[in-house]
C-alpha positions in Angstrom: 60.6 90.7 -188.9 61.2 92.5 -192.1 58.5 92.5 -194.8 61.3 91.1 -197.0 61.7 87.9 -194.9 60.4 84.5 -195.9 59.9 81.8 -193.3 60.8 78.4 -194.7 59.0 75.5 -193.0 60.5 73.1 -195.6 63.6 72.9 -197.7 63.5 74.7 -201.0 64.7 72.5 -203.9 66.3 74.5 -206.8 66.4 73.4 -210.4 67.6 76.0 -212.8 68.2 79.4 -211.3 66.6 80.7 -208.1 66.9 84.5 -207.7 65.9 85.6 -204.2 66.0 89.2 -205.2 67.5 90.2 -201.8 64.9 88.4 -199.7 65.8 86.9 -196.3 65.1 83.2 -195.7 65.1 81.4 -192.4 63.1 79.0 -190.2 64.5 75.5 -191.1 66.1 73.5 -188.4 66.4 73.9 -184.6 69.3 76.3 -184.4 71.8 73.7 -183.0 75.1 72.7 -184.5 74.1 69.1 -184.7 74.6 67.2 -188.0 71.7 65.9 -190.0 69.5 69.1 -190.0 67.5 69.9 -193.1 68.9 72.4 -195.6 67.4 75.8 -196.3 68.1 75.2 -200.0 69.1 72.1 -202.0 70.7 72.8 -205.4 70.0 70.0 -207.8 72.8 69.2 -210.3 73.4 72.3 -212.5 71.3 74.7 -210.4 72.2 78.2 -209.3 71.2 80.3 -206.3 71.6 84.1 -206.2 70.7 87.2 -204.3 69.6 85.6 -201.0 70.1 86.4 -197.3 70.0 83.5 -194.9 69.5 84.1 -191.2 69.0 81.8 -188.1 67.4 79.4 -187.8 69.1 78.3 -191.0 69.3 74.6 -190.7 72.2 73.1 -192.6 72.5 76.0 -195.0 72.8 75.0 -198.7 73.3 71.5 -200.0 75.0 71.2 -203.5 75.0 68.2 -205.8 77.4 69.4 -208.5 78.0 72.0 -211.2 76.3 74.6 -209.0 76.8 78.4 -208.6 76.1 80.4 -205.5 76.2 84.2 -206.1 75.6 87.2 -203.9 74.4 85.1 -200.9 74.9 86.4 -197.3 74.7 84.2 -194.2 74.1 86.4 -191.1 75.0 83.4 -188.9 76.2 80.2 -190.4 75.9 77.9 -187.4 77.4 74.5 -188.5 78.0 74.7 -192.3 76.9 77.2 -194.9 77.4 75.0 -198.0 77.8 71.2 -198.0 78.3 68.5 -200.7 77.5 65.1 -199.3 79.0 61.8 -200.4 75.8 60.9 -202.4 76.1 64.0 -204.6 77.2 63.8 -208.2 80.3 65.9 -207.6 81.6 68.4 -210.2 82.3 72.0 -209.9 81.0 74.5 -207.3 81.5 78.2 -207.8 80.8 80.6 -204.9 81.1 84.2 -205.8 80.5 87.6 -204.1 79.2 85.9 -200.9 79.6 86.8 -197.1 79.6 84.3 -194.3 79.3 85.3 -190.6 79.8 83.1 -187.4 80.5 79.6 -188.6 80.8 77.5 -185.4 82.9 74.9 -187.2 83.4 75.5 -191.0 81.8 77.4 -193.8 82.1 74.7 -196.6 82.0 70.9 -196.0 83.1 68.7 -198.9 82.3 64.9 -198.9 82.7 64.1 -202.6 85.4 64.5 -205.3 84.8 68.0 -206.7 86.3 71.4 -207.6 85.6 74.4 -205.5 86.0 78.0 -206.8 85.6 80.6 -204.1 85.9 84.1 -205.6 85.4 87.5 -204.0 84.1 86.2 -200.7 84.3 87.3 -197.0 84.3 85.1 -193.9 84.0 86.6 -190.5 84.3 84.2 -187.6 84.9 80.5 -188.4 86.9 77.5 -187.3 87.8 76.7 -190.9 86.7 78.1 -194.2 86.7 74.8 -196.1 87.0 71.2 -194.8 87.3 68.0 -196.7 85.6 65.2 -194.9 88.1 64.0 -192.2 90.1 60.8 -193.0 88.9 60.7 -196.7 91.4 60.6 -199.5 89.3 61.4 -202.6 90.8 64.0 -205.0 89.6 67.6 -204.6 90.7 70.9 -206.2 90.2 74.3 -204.4 90.7 77.6 -206.1 90.4 80.6 -203.8 90.7 84.1 -205.2 90.1 87.5 -203.4 89.1 86.0 -200.1 88.9 88.2 -196.9 88.8 86.5 -193.5 88.7 87.8 -190.0 88.4 85.6 -186.9 89.3 82.3 -188.6 90.8 80.0 -185.9 92.3 76.9 -187.5 92.8 77.1 -191.3 91.4 78.4 -194.6 91.5 74.8 -196.0 91.8 71.6 -194.1 92.2 68.2 -195.8 93.6 64.7 -194.9 93.9 63.8 -198.6 97.2 63.7 -200.4 95.1 64.3 -203.5 93.8 67.7 -202.5 95.2 70.7 -204.5 94.7 74.3 -203.3 95.5 77.5 -205.2 95.4 80.7 -203.1 95.4 84.1 -204.8 95.0 87.5 -203.1 94.1 86.4 -199.6 93.6 88.8 -196.7 93.4 87.0 -193.4 94.1 87.2 -189.7 95.9 83.8 -190.0 99.5 83.8 -190.9 100.1 82.2 -194.4 101.7 79.1 -192.9 98.3 78.3 -191.3 96.1 78.8 -194.4 96.5 75.1 -195.1 96.2 72.2 -192.6 96.5 68.6 -193.7 98.6 66.2 -195.8 
């Protein structure tokens, strides 16, 4: 274990800005891909997280509530989801910038509430999907993806069942052919 590592026995709730200064966080959850695990970080409405490395056991990653920023965060092994917004969140805008995500068993981002997602200068290596809107839901959602690099993504960059989901792709480098970047209605 690195001297830089911090074992979390409980979720860290962030109000304002949390700067991890490059430290590694882990130790929440059981390492499974089951739903309902605790998050490593919960970002309250308007909070920001930056300069953090998250390694297994990483629970359910980062939960966002709305108008949040995630900057320079690296997931060494995502597991189930890296960043999730649940249906009880306020919604709003989520900006994810200069982040890297490795080994997402299912998806990197899970969206369960009307919101706007801005994914900028990020890398995803190994995932079923990059972003998934909750299956069967029809709430409006906007996704703006700029300068994304993916390798080993199996299904889609964005998957949604909603006819009210709008996606803008700009400068994508992916193993998926362009006709598989989007899956849904």
